[in-house]
BAZAKOL-656512 format. One record per atom (N, C-alpha, C, O, CB): residue number from 1; residue in three letters; atom name; x, y, z. Coordinates in steps of 0.1 Angstrom, whole numbers, plus 2048, in hexadecimal, padded with zeros to 3 digits. Glycine has a CB too. Layout:
BEGIN
NODE   dodren   seba   tivo    xx    yy    zz
NODE      NUM    ALA     CA     X     Y     Z
...
This chain:
BEGIN
NODE   dodren   seba   tivo    xx    yy    zz
NODE        1    MET      N   621   6E5   731
NODE        1    MET     CA   613   6E2   731
NODE        1    MET      C   611   6D6   727
NODE        1    MET      O   609   6CD   72A
NODE        1    MET     CB   60B   6EE   72D
NODE        2    LEU      N   618   6D7   71C
NODE        2    LEU     CA   616   6CC   712
NODE        2    LEU      C   61B   6BF   717
NODE        2    LEU      O   615   6B4   714
NODE        2    LEU     CB   61E   6D0   705
NODE        3    VAL      N   626   6BF   71F
NODE        3    VAL     CA   62B   6B2   725
NODE        3    VAL      C   621   6AC   72E
NODE        3    VAL      O   61F   6A0   72E
NODE        3    VAL     CB   638   6B5   72C
NODE        4    VAL      N   61A   6B4   736
NODE        4    VAL     CA   610   6AF   73F
NODE        4    VAL      C   604   6A9   738
NODE        4    VAL      O   5FF   69E   73B
NODE        4    VAL     CB   60B   6BA   749
NODE        5    GLN      N   600   6B0   72D
NODE        5    GLN     CA   5F5   6AB   725
NODE        5    GLN      C   5F9   69E   71E
NODE        5    GLN      O   5F1   695   71D
NODE        5    GLN     CB   5F1   6B5   71B
NODE        6    PHE      N   605   69D   719
NODE        6    PHE     CA   60A   691   713
NODE        6    PHE      C   60A   685   71C
NODE        6    PHE      O   606   67A   719
NODE        6    PHE     CB   618   693   70D
NODE        7    LEU      N   60F   687   729
NODE        7    LEU     CA   60F   67D   733
NODE        7    LEU      C   601   678   737
NODE        7    LEU      O   5FE   66D   738
NODE        7    LEU     CB   617   681   73F
NODE        8    ALA      N   5F8   682   738
NODE        8    ALA     CA   5EA   67F   73B
NODE        8    ALA      C   5E4   677   730
NODE        8    ALA      O   5DC   66D   732
NODE        8    ALA     CB   5E2   68B   73E
NODE        9    LEU      N   5E7   67A   724
NODE        9    LEU     CA   5E1   673   718
NODE        9    LEU      C   5E6   665   718
NODE        9    LEU      O   5DF   65C   715
NODE        9    LEU     CB   5E4   67B   70B
NODE       10    GLY      N   5F3   663   71B
NODE       10    GLY     CA   5F9   656   71B
NODE       10    GLY      C   5F2   64D   726
NODE       10    GLY      O   5F0   641   723
NODE       10    GLY     CB   608   656   71D
NODE       11    GLU      N   5F0   653   731
NODE       11    GLU     CA   5E9   64C   73C
NODE       11    GLU      C   5DB   648   738
NODE       11    GLU      O   5D6   63D   73C
NODE       11    GLU     CB   5E9   654   749
NODE       12    TYR      N   5D4   651   731
NODE       12    TYR     CA   5C6   64F   72D
NODE       12    TYR      C   5C5   643   723
NODE       12    TYR      O   5BC   63B   724
NODE       12    TYR     CB   5C1   65B   726
NODE       13    PHE      N   5CF   641   71B
NODE       13    PHE     CA   5CF   636   711
NODE       13    PHE      C   5D7   62A   715
NODE       13    PHE      O   5D9   621   70D
NODE       13    PHE     CB   5D4   63B   704
NODE       14    ASP      N   5DA   629   722
NODE       14    ASP     CA   5E2   61E   727
NODE       14    ASP      C   5D9   612   728
NODE       14    ASP      O   5CF   612   72F
NODE       14    ASP     CB   5E8   621   736
NODE       15    THR      N   5DC   607   721
NODE       15    THR     CA   5D4   5FB   721
NODE       15    THR      C   5D8   5F1   72B
NODE       15    THR      O   5D2   5E6   72C
NODE       15    THR     CB   5D4   5F5   713
NODE       16    THR      N   5E3   5F3   733
NODE       16    THR     CA   5E8   5E9   73C
NODE       16    THR      C   5DF   5E9   749
NODE       16    THR      O   5E0   5E0   751
NODE       16    THR     CB   5F6   5EC   740
NODE       17    GLU      N   5D7   5F3   74B
NODE       17    GLU     CA   5CE   5F4   757
NODE       17    GLU      C   5D6   5F3   764
NODE       17    GLU      O   5D1   5ED   76D
NODE       17    GLU     CB   5C3   5EA   756
NODE       18    GLY      N   5E2   5F9   764
NODE       18    GLY     CA   5EA   5F9   770
NODE       18    GLY      C   5F2   5ED   773
NODE       18    GLY      O   5F9   5EC   77D
NODE       18    GLY     CB   5E1   5FB   77C
NODE       19    LEU      N   5F1   5E3   76A
NODE       19    LEU     CA   5F9   5D7   76B
NODE       19    LEU      C   607   5D9   766
NODE       19    LEU      O   608   5DE   75B
NODE       19    LEU     CB   5F2   5CB   764
NODE       20    THR      N   611   5D5   76D
NODE       20    THR     CA   61E   5D6   768
NODE       20    THR      C   625   5C9   76A
NODE       20    THR      O   622   5C0   772
NODE       20    THR     CB   626   5E1   770
NODE       21    GLU      N   62F   5C7   761
NODE       21    GLU     CA   637   5BB   761
NODE       21    GLU      C   645   5BE   766
NODE       21    GLU      O   64B   5C7   761
NODE       21    GLU     CB   637   5B4   753
NODE       22    LYS      N   64A   5B7   770
NODE       22    LYS     CA   658   5B9   775
NODE       22    LYS      C   660   5AD   771
NODE       22    LYS      O   65C   5A2   771
NODE       22    LYS     CB   658   5BB   784
NODE       23    TYR      N   66C   5B0   76D
NODE       23    TYR     CA   676   5A6   768
NODE       23    TYR      C   681   5A4   772
NODE       23    TYR      O   68A   5AC   773
NODE       23    TYR     CB   67B   5AA   75A
NODE       24    HIS      N   67F   59A   77B
NODE       24    HIS     CA   68A   598   785
NODE       24    HIS      C   696   591   77F
NODE       24    HIS      O   6A1   592   785
NODE       24    HIS     CB   684   590   790
NODE       25    SER      N   694   58A   774
NODE       25    SER     CA   69F   583   76E
NODE       25    SER      C   6A6   58C   764
NODE       25    SER      O   6B0   588   75D
NODE       25    SER     CB   69B   576   767
NODE       26    LEU      N   6A1   598   762
NODE       26    LEU     CA   6A6   5A2   759
NODE       26    LEU      C   6A4   59E   74A
NODE       26    LEU      O   6AA   5A3   741
NODE       26    LEU     CB   6B5   5A4   75B
NODE       27    ALA      N   69B   594   748
NODE       27    ALA     CA   698   590   73B
NODE       27    ALA      C   68A   594   737
NODE       27    ALA      O   680   58E   73D
NODE       27    ALA     CB   69A   580   739
NODE       28    LYS      N   688   59E   72F
NODE       28    LYS     CA   67B   5A3   72C
NODE       28    LYS      C   672   598   724
NODE       28    LYS      O   666   598   726
NODE       28    LYS     CB   67C   5AF   723
NODE       29    PHE      N   679   590   71D
NODE       29    PHE     CA   671   586   715
NODE       29    PHE      C   674   578   71A
NODE       29    PHE      O   678   56F   712
NODE       29    PHE     CB   675   587   706
NODE       30    ALA      N   671   576   726
NODE       30    ALA     CA   673   569   72C
NODE       30    ALA      C   668   55F   728
NODE       30    ALA      O   65D   563   725
NODE       30    ALA     CB   673   56A   73C
NODE       31    SER      N   66C   552   727
NODE       31    SER     CA   662   548   722
NODE       31    SER      C   65C   541   72E
NODE       31    SER      O   652   53A   72C
NODE       31    SER     CB   669   53E   719
NODE       32    ASN      N   662   542   73A
NODE       32    ASN     CA   65D   53C   746
NODE       32    ASN      C   65B   547   751
NODE       32    ASN      O   664   54B   756
NODE       32    ASN     CB   666   530   74B
NODE       33    LYS      N   64E   54A   753
NODE       33    LYS     CA   64B   555   75D
NODE       33    LYS      C   643   550   768
NODE       33    LYS      O   63C   546   767
NODE       33    LYS     CB   644   560   756
NODE       34    VAL      N   645   556   774
NODE       34    VAL     CA   63C   554   780
NODE       34    VAL      C   635   561   782
NODE       34    VAL      O   63B   56B   784
NODE       34    VAL     CB   645   550   78C
NODE       35    ALA      N   628   560   781
NODE       35    ALA     CA   61F   56C   783
NODE       35    ALA      C   61C   56D   792
NODE       35    ALA      O   619   563   799
NODE       35    ALA     CB   612   56A   77B
NODE       36    ILE      N   61D   579   797
NODE       36    ILE     CA   61A   57C   7A5
NODE       36    ILE      C   60D   585   7A4
NODE       36    ILE      O   60E   591   7A0
NODE       36    ILE     CB   625   583   7AC
NODE       37    ILE      N   602   57F   7A9
NODE       37    ILE     CA   5F5   587   7A9
NODE       37    ILE      C   5F4   58C   7B7
NODE       37    ILE      O   5F4   584   7C1
NODE       37    ILE     CB   5E9   57D   7A5
NODE       38    THR      N   5F2   599   7B8
NODE       38    THR     CA   5F1   59F   7C5
NODE       38    THR      C   5E2   5A5   7C8
NODE       38    THR      O   5DD   5AC   7BF
NODE       38    THR     CB   5FB   5AB   7C7
NODE       39    VAL      N   5DD   5A1   7D3
NODE       39    VAL     CA   5CF   5A6   7D7
NODE       39    VAL      C   5D2   5AD   7E4
NODE       39    VAL      O   5D6   5A7   7EE
NODE       39    VAL     CB   5C5   59A   7D8
NODE       40    SER      N   5CF   5BA   7E4
NODE       40    SER     CA   5D1   5C2   7F0
NODE       40    SER      C   5C5   5CB   7F3
NODE       40    SER      O   5BE   5CF   7E9
NODE       40    SER     CB   5DE   5CB   7EF
NODE       41    GLY      N   5C3   5CD   7FF
NODE       41    GLY     CA   5B7   5D5   803
NODE       41    GLY      C   5AB   5CD   805
NODE       41    GLY      O   5AC   5C0   805
NODE       41    GLY     CB   5B5   5E0   7F9
NODE       42    VAL      N   5A0   5D3   808
NODE       42    VAL     CA   594   5CC   80B
NODE       42    VAL      C   58E   5C7   7FE
NODE       42    VAL      O   58E   5CE   7F4
NODE       42    VAL     CB   589   5D6   811
NODE       43    ILE      N   58A   5BA   7FE
NODE       43    ILE     CA   585   5B3   7F2
NODE       43    ILE      C   576   5B6   7F2
NODE       43    ILE      O   56E   5B0   7F9
NODE       43    ILE     CB   588   5A4   7F2
NODE       44    MET      N   572   5BF   7E9
NODE       44    MET     CA   564   5C2   7E8
NODE       44    MET      C   55D   5BB   7DD
NODE       44    MET      O   553   5B4   7DE
NODE       44    MET     CB   562   5D1   7E6
NODE       45    ASP      N   563   5BB   7D1
NODE       45    ASP     CA   55E   5B3   7C6
NODE       45    ASP      C   56A   5AD   7BF
NODE       45    ASP      O   575   5B2   7BF
NODE       45    ASP     CB   555   5BC   7BC
NODE       46    GLY      N   568   5A2   7B8
NODE       46    GLY     CA   573   59B   7B2
NODE       46    GLY      C   576   5A0   7A4
NODE       46    GLY      O   581   59E   79F
NODE       46    GLY     CB   570   58D   7B1
NODE       47    ASP      N   56D   5A8   79E
NODE       47    ASP     CA   56F   5AD   790
NODE       47    ASP      C   576   5BA   791
NODE       47    ASP      O   570   5C5   78F
NODE       47    ASP     CB   561   5AE   789
NODE       48    GLY      N   583   5BA   793
NODE       48    GLY     CA   58B   5C6   794
NODE       48    GLY      C   599   5C3   790
NODE       48    GLY      O   59C   5BB   787
NODE       48    GLY     CB   58B   5CB   7A2
NODE       49    PHE      N   5A3   5C8   798
NODE       49    PHE     CA   5B1   5C7   795
NODE       49    PHE      C   5B6   5B9   795
NODE       49    PHE      O   5BD   5B4   78C
NODE       49    PHE     CB   5B9   5D0   79E
NODE       50    ALA      N   5B1   5B1   79F
NODE       50    ALA     CA   5B5   5A3   7A0
NODE       50    ALA      C   5B0   59B   794
NODE       50    ALA      O   5B8   593   78E
NODE       50    ALA     CB   5AF   59D   7AD
NODE       51    LYS      N   5A4   59D   78F
NODE       51    LYS     CA   59F   596   783
NODE       51    LYS      C   5A7   59A   777
NODE       51    LYS      O   5AA   591   76F
NODE       51    LYS     CB   590   59A   781
NODE       52    ARG      N   5AB   5A7   776
NODE       52    ARG     CA   5B3   5AB   76A
NODE       52    ARG      C   5C1   5A4   76A
NODE       52    ARG      O   5C6   5A0   760
NODE       52    ARG     CB   5B5   5BA   76A
NODE       53    GLN      N   5C7   5A2   777
NODE       53    GLN     CA   5D3   59B   778
NODE       53    GLN      C   5D2   58C   774
NODE       53    GLN      O   5DA   587   76C
NODE       53    GLN     CB   5D9   59C   786
NODE       54    ILE      N   5C7   586   778
NODE       54    ILE     CA   5C4   578   774
NODE       54    ILE      C   5C3   577   765
NODE       54    ILE      O   5C8   56D   75F
NODE       54    ILE     CB   5B8   573   77C
NODE       55    ASP      N   5BB   580   75F
NODE       55    ASP     CA   5B9   580   751
NODE       55    ASP      C   5C6   581   749
NODE       55    ASP      O   5C8   57B   73F
NODE       55    ASP     CB   5AF   58A   74C
NODE       56    ARG      N   5CF   58A   74E
NODE       56    ARG     CA   5DC   58C   747
NODE       56    ARG      C   5E4   580   748
NODE       56    ARG      O   5EB   57C   73E
NODE       56    ARG     CB   5E3   598   74E
NODE       57    VAL      N   5E4   579   754
NODE       57    VAL     CA   5EC   56C   755
NODE       57    VAL      C   5E6   562   74B
NODE       57    VAL      O   5ED   55A   745
NODE       57    VAL     CB   5EB   567   763
NODE       58    ARG      N   5D9   561   74A
NODE       58    ARG     CA   5D2   558   741
NODE       58    ARG      C   5D7   559   733
NODE       58    ARG      O   5D9   550   72C
NODE       58    ARG     CB   5C3   559   742
NODE       59    LYS      N   5D9   566   72F
NODE       59    LYS     CA   5DD   569   721
NODE       59    LYS      C   5EC   566   71E
NODE       59    LYS      O   5F0   564   713
NODE       59    LYS     CB   5DA   577   71D
NODE       60    ASP      N   5F4   567   728
NODE       60    ASP     CA   603   566   727
NODE       60    ASP      C   607   558   728
NODE       60    ASP      O   607   552   733
NODE       60    ASP     CB   60A   56F   732
NODE       61    LYS      N   60A   552   71C
NODE       61    LYS     CA   60E   543   71C
NODE       61    LYS      C   61C   541   722
NODE       61    LYS      O   61F   535   724
NODE       61    LYS     CB   60D   53F   70D
NODE       62    ASP      N   624   54B   725
NODE       62    ASP     CA   631   549   72A
NODE       62    ASP      C   630   547   73A
NODE       62    ASP      O   63A   544   740
NODE       62    ASP     CB   63A   554   727
NODE       63    VAL      N   625   54A   740
NODE       63    VAL     CA   623   548   74E
NODE       63    VAL      C   622   53A   751
NODE       63    VAL      O   619   533   74C
NODE       63    VAL     CB   617   550   754
NODE       64    LYS      N   62B   535   75A
NODE       64    LYS     CA   62B   527   75E
NODE       64    LYS      C   626   524   76C
NODE       64    LYS      O   624   518   76F
NODE       64    LYS     CB   639   521   75C
NODE       65    ALA      N   625   52E   774
NODE       65    ALA     CA   620   52C   782
NODE       65    ALA      C   61A   53A   787
NODE       65    ALA      O   61E   544   782
NODE       65    ALA     CB   62B   527   78B
NODE       66    VAL      N   612   539   791
NODE       66    VAL     CA   60B   545   797
NODE       66    VAL      C   60D   545   7A6
NODE       66    VAL      O   60B   53B   7AD
NODE       66    VAL     CB   5FC   546   793
NODE       67    VAL      N   611   550   7AC
NODE       67    VAL     CA   612   552   7BA
NODE       67    VAL      C   607   55D   7BD
NODE       67    VAL      O   607   568   7B7
NODE       67    VAL     CB   620   557   7BF
NODE       68    LEU      N   5FF   55A   7C7
NODE       68    LEU     CA   5F4   563   7CB
NODE       68    LEU      C   5F8   569   7D8
NODE       68    LEU      O   5FA   562   7E2
NODE       68    LEU     CB   5E6   55C   7CC
NODE       69    ARG      N   5F9   577   7D9
NODE       69    ARG     CA   5FC   57E   7E5
NODE       69    ARG      C   5F0   586   7E9
NODE       69    ARG      O   5EA   58E   7E2
NODE       69    ARG     CB   608   588   7E3
NODE       70    ILE      N   5EB   584   7F6
NODE       70    ILE     CA   5E0   58A   7FB
NODE       70    ILE      C   5E3   593   807
NODE       70    ILE      O   5E8   58D   811
NODE       70    ILE     CB   5D4   580   7FE
NODE       71    GLU      N   5E1   59F   806
NODE       71    GLU     CA   5E2   5A9   812
NODE       71    GLU      C   5D5   5AF   814
NODE       71    GLU      O   5D3   5BA   80F
NODE       71    GLU     CB   5EE   5B3   80F
NODE       72    SER      N   5CC   5A9   81B
NODE       72    SER     CA   5BE   5AE   81C
NODE       72    SER      C   5B9   5AB   82A
NODE       72    SER      O   5BC   5A1   830
NODE       72    SER     CB   5B5   5A7   812
NODE       73    PRO      N   5B2   5B5   830
NODE       73    PRO     CA   5AB   5B3   83D
NODE       73    PRO      C   59F   5AA   83B
NODE       73    PRO      O   599   5A7   845
NODE       73    PRO     CB   5A8   5C0   843
NODE       74    GLY      N   59B   5A8   82F
NODE       74    GLY     CA   58E   5A0   82C
NODE       74    GLY      C   586   5A7   822
NODE       74    GLY      O   58B   5AE   819
NODE       74    GLY     CB   586   59E   839
NODE       75    GLY      N   579   5A4   822
NODE       75    GLY     CA   570   5AA   818
NODE       75    GLY      C   564   5A1   817
NODE       75    GLY      O   560   59A   820
NODE       75    GLY     CB   577   5AB   80A
NODE       76    THR      N   55E   5A2   80B
NODE       76    THR     CA   552   59B   809
NODE       76    THR      C   554   58C   805
NODE       76    THR      O   55F   589   7FE
NODE       76    THR     CB   549   5A2   7FE
NODE       77    VAL      N   54B   584   808
NODE       77    VAL     CA   54D   576   804
NODE       77    VAL      C   54C   574   7F5
NODE       77    VAL      O   553   56C   7EF
NODE       77    VAL     CB   542   56D   80B
NODE       78    THR      N   542   57B   7EF
NODE       78    THR     CA   540   57A   7E1
NODE       78    THR      C   54D   57F   7D9
NODE       78    THR      O   550   579   7CF
NODE       78    THR     CB   534   582   7DC
NODE       79    GLY      N   553   58A   7DD
NODE       79    GLY     CA   55F   58F   7D7
NODE       79    GLY      C   56A   585   7D7
NODE       79    GLY      O   571   582   7CD
NODE       79    GLY     CB   563   59C   7DD
NODE       80    ALA      N   56D   57F   7E3
NODE       80    ALA     CA   577   575   7E5
NODE       80    ALA      C   574   568   7DD
NODE       80    ALA      O   57D   562   7D7
NODE       80    ALA     CB   579   572   7F4
NODE       81    ASP      N   568   564   7DD
NODE       81    ASP     CA   564   558   7D5
NODE       81    ASP      C   565   55A   7C6
NODE       81    ASP      O   569   551   7BF
NODE       81    ASP     CB   555   555   7D8
NODE       82    TYR      N   563   566   7C2
NODE       82    TYR     CA   564   56A   7B3
NODE       82    TYR      C   573   568   7AF
NODE       82    TYR      O   576   563   7A5
NODE       82    TYR     CB   55F   578   7B0
NODE       83    ILE      N   57C   56E   7B7
NODE       83    ILE     CA   58A   56D   7B4
NODE       83    ILE      C   58E   55E   7B5
NODE       83    ILE      O   596   55A   7AC
NODE       83    ILE     CB   592   575   7BE
NODE       84    LEU      N   58A   557   7BF
NODE       84    LEU     CA   58E   548   7C0
NODE       84    LEU      C   589   541   7B4
NODE       84    LEU      O   590   538   7AF
NODE       84    LEU     CB   588   543   7CD
NODE       85    HIS      N   57D   543   7B0
NODE       85    HIS     CA   577   53D   7A4
NODE       85    HIS      C   580   53F   798
NODE       85    HIS      O   583   535   790
NODE       85    HIS     CB   569   542   7A1
NODE       86    HIS      N   584   54B   795
NODE       86    HIS     CA   58C   54E   78A
NODE       86    HIS      C   59B   548   78B
NODE       86    HIS      O   5A1   545   781
NODE       86    HIS     CB   58D   55D   787
NODE       87    LEU      N   5A0   548   797
NODE       87    LEU     CA   5AD   541   799
NODE       87    LEU      C   5AC   532   796
NODE       87    LEU      O   5B5   52D   790
NODE       87    LEU     CB   5B2   544   7A7
NODE       88    LYS      N   5A1   52C   79B
NODE       88    LYS     CA   59F   51D   798
NODE       88    LYS      C   59E   51B   789
NODE       88    LYS      O   5A3   511   784
NODE       88    LYS     CB   593   518   7A0
NODE       89    LYS      N   596   524   783
NODE       89    LYS     CA   594   523   774
NODE       89    LYS      C   5A2   524   76D
NODE       89    LYS      O   5A4   51D   763
NODE       89    LYS     CB   58A   52D   76F
NODE       90    LEU      N   5AA   52E   771
NODE       90    LEU     CA   5B7   530   76B
NODE       90    LEU      C   5C0   523   76D
NODE       90    LEU      O   5C6   51F   764
NODE       90    LEU     CB   5BE   53C   771
NODE       91    ARG      N   5C0   51E   779
NODE       91    ARG     CA   5C8   512   77C
NODE       91    ARG      C   5C3   506   773
NODE       91    ARG      O   5CB   4FE   76E
NODE       91    ARG     CB   5C7   50E   78B
NODE       92    GLN      N   5B6   505   772
NODE       92    GLN     CA   5B1   4FA   76A
NODE       92    GLN      C   5B4   4FB   75B
NODE       92    GLN      O   5B8   4F2   754
NODE       92    GLN     CB   5A2   4F8   76C
NODE       93    GLU      N   5B2   507   756
NODE       93    GLU     CA   5B4   50A   747
NODE       93    GLU      C   5C3   509   743
NODE       93    GLU      O   5C6   503   739
NODE       93    GLU     CB   5AF   518   744
NODE       94    ARG      N   5CB   50E   74B
NODE       94    ARG     CA   5DA   50F   748
NODE       94    ARG      C   5E2   504   74F
NODE       94    ARG      O   5EE   503   74C
NODE       94    ARG     CB   5DF   51D   74B
NODE       95    ASN      N   5DC   4FD   758
NODE       95    ASN     CA   5E4   4F3   760
NODE       95    ASN      C   5F0   4F9   766
NODE       95    ASN      O   5FB   4F4   765
NODE       95    ASN     CB   5E8   4E7   756
NODE       96    LEU      N   5EE   504   76D
NODE       96    LEU     CA   5F9   50C   774
NODE       96    LEU      C   5F9   508   783
NODE       96    LEU      O   5EF   507   789
NODE       96    LEU     CB   5F7   51B   772
NODE       97    PRO      N   605   507   789
NODE       97    PRO     CA   606   506   797
NODE       97    PRO      C   602   514   79D
NODE       97    PRO      O   606   51E   798
NODE       97    PRO     CB   614   502   79C
NODE       98    LEU      N   5FA   514   7A8
NODE       98    LEU     CA   5F6   520   7AE
NODE       98    LEU      C   5F8   51F   7BD
NODE       98    LEU      O   5F3   515   7C3
NODE       98    LEU     CB   5E7   522   7AB
NODE       99    SER      N   600   528   7C3
NODE       99    SER     CA   602   528   7D1
NODE       99    SER      C   600   536   7D7
NODE       99    SER      O   602   537   7E3
NODE       99    SER     CB   610   523   7D4
């Protein structure tokens, strides 16, 4: 019972908000990273998981390029425009290639 409570408590205080970093080069502290931002499901509003991914890339100075993967049947125009706006802002602020 204590183990379950400990795991639940750790999840409650998790500040990554579900974002994980994967190391394909097996180097945890790489200086040149490519961020893969994934948008999946119906796009209802832009202020969600995709926005948190964009903000995390903005803060990580080791990211040198961004790949955007979209698996969506569609959604609202305002949600898609919100995500596009923040991607353009990221590209402009950090001068990152975005594909």
